[in-house]
C-alpha positions, -999 to +999 in steps of 0.1 A: -243-139+161-208-120+160-181-132+137-146-126+146-127-112+118-092-119+115-067-088+107-054-088+072-019-097+064+003-066+059+013-080+026-023-078+014-028-044+026+003-032+007-009-049-024-042-033-021-024-001-017-006-006-050-038-015-066-052+017-055-022+037-069-027+017-104-063+027-102-055+063-098-030+060-127-056+049-150-080+074-137-058+103-144-046+090-175-082+098-189-081+133-172-065+165-179-033+162-160-020+125-161+008+114-140+041+114-157+061+080-152+081+096-126+052+107-106+037+069-108+070+054-098+071+079-068+037+068-055+046+033-058+079+041-039+057+059-011+036+027-007+067+004-002+083+030+020+051+033+043+048-006+046+086-009+051+083+013+080+054-003+093+071-037+093+101-021+112+078-007+138+062-038+144+094-057+145+111-031+168+079-033+194+078-071+193+045-076+175+062-096+147+056-093+110+027-108+095+047-130+071 
């Protein structure tokens, strides 16, 4: 029996991406070349920019925003 999976909300996907950045920050902190604070903040800003662009695209193309 196939079950229908509802698409995840954009906010949830963004939060998952932020968690991935945090995990990478922690992983690199134990390695040879940890991120600087600026590099960490840059990664966070990239995630936010990517999802802001996605929301704008969805709004422009009439597909609404998952809020």
